[in-house]
C-alpha positions as CSV (number, residue, x, y, z in Angstrom):
1,M,-4.6,-33.8,43.3
2,P,-4.4,-30.6,41.3
3,E,-1.2,-28.7,40.9
4,L,-0.8,-25.7,43.2
5,C,-0.2,-22.2,41.8
6,P,3.4,-21.1,42.3
7,R,2.2,-17.6,42.9
8,C,-0.6,-18.0,45.5
9,D,-0.6,-21.8,46.4
10,E,-4.2,-22.3,45.3
11,P,-5.2,-25.2,43.1
12,M,-4.9,-24.8,39.3
13,R,-7.0,-26.4,36.6
14,A,-6.1,-27.4,33.0
15,D,-7.8,-25.3,30.3
16,L,-7.4,-23.8,26.8
17,V,-6.8,-20.1,26.9
18,R,-6.0,-17.2,24.5
19,S,-2.7,-15.4,24.6
20,A,-2.2,-11.9,23.3
21,I,1.4,-11.3,22.0
22,W,2.8,-8.0,20.7
23,L,5.2,-8.2,17.8
24,G,6.4,-4.6,17.3
25,D,3.2,-2.6,17.0
26,R,1.2,-5.6,15.8
27,L,-1.1,-7.4,18.3
28,C,-1.5,-11.2,17.6
29,I,-4.0,-13.4,19.4
30,V,-3.3,-17.2,19.8
31,E,-6.2,-19.4,20.7
32,D,-6.4,-22.9,22.0
33,V,-3.3,-22.6,24.1
34,P,-3.1,-25.4,26.7
35,A,-2.4,-23.9,30.2
36,Q,-2.7,-24.5,33.9
37,V,-5.0,-21.7,35.2
38,C,-5.3,-20.4,38.7
39,D,-8.8,-19.1,39.4
40,A,-7.6,-17.4,42.6
41,C,-5.0,-15.1,41.1
42,A,-5.7,-15.4,37.3
43,E,-2.1,-16.6,36.5
44,Q,-1.7,-18.9,33.5
45,F,1.2,-21.3,33.2
46,Y,2.3,-23.1,30.0
47,D,4.3,-26.3,29.8
48,E,7.6,-26.5,27.8
49,P,6.1,-27.8,24.5
50,T,3.4,-25.0,24.5
51,T,6.1,-22.4,25.3
52,D,8.2,-23.7,22.5
53,A,5.3,-23.6,20.0
54,L,4.5,-20.0,21.0
55,R,8.2,-19.1,20.6
56,R,8.4,-20.6,17.1
57,L,5.2,-18.9,16.0
58,T,6.5,-15.6,17.3
59,E,9.9,-16.1,15.6
60,A,8.1,-16.9,12.3
61,G,6.5,-13.4,12.6
62,F,2.9,-14.7,12.9
63,P,2.5,-15.5,9.2
64,A,-0.8,-14.1,7.8
65,S,-1.3,-17.2,5.8
66,E,-1.6,-19.2,9.0
67,A,-4.2,-17.0,10.7
68,I,-7.5,-18.6,11.2
69,R,-9.3,-15.3,11.3
70,E,-8.8,-11.5,12.0
71,V,-10.5,-9.3,14.5
72,R,-10.8,-5.5,14.9
73,V,-9.5,-4.3,18.2
74,P,-10.4,-0.8,19.5
75,V,-7.5,1.2,21.0
76,F,-8.1,3.5,24.0
77,S,-5.9,6.0,25.8
78,L,-5.9,7.1,29.4
79,R,-4.0,10.3,28.5
80,T,-7.1,12.5,28.9
81,R,-8.5,10.5,31.8
82,L,-5.5,10.9,34.1
83,S,-4.5,14.1,35.9
84,Q,-1.4,15.9,34.6
85,D,0.7,14.9,37.7
86,Q,0.1,11.2,36.9
87,T,1.3,11.2,33.3
88,P,5.0,11.0,32.5
């Protein structure tokens, strides 16, 4: 019997996912992250060893020498797409 999602009580499935982590103004992507994934609400849950590995990688500052590749990421702004009364 699959585990139920703590958020919506729907069944979850085991999968490998990507996780995007910001370190200051630097975006890092971690692939092959084992997770329990809920298809109903899109939540992803990591077990303790996975969370620990992500924490250690973050604390190490995502060393460039360990990166398997780099990707270019476009950056967009909603500043000009929102009305003035919606922007802070």
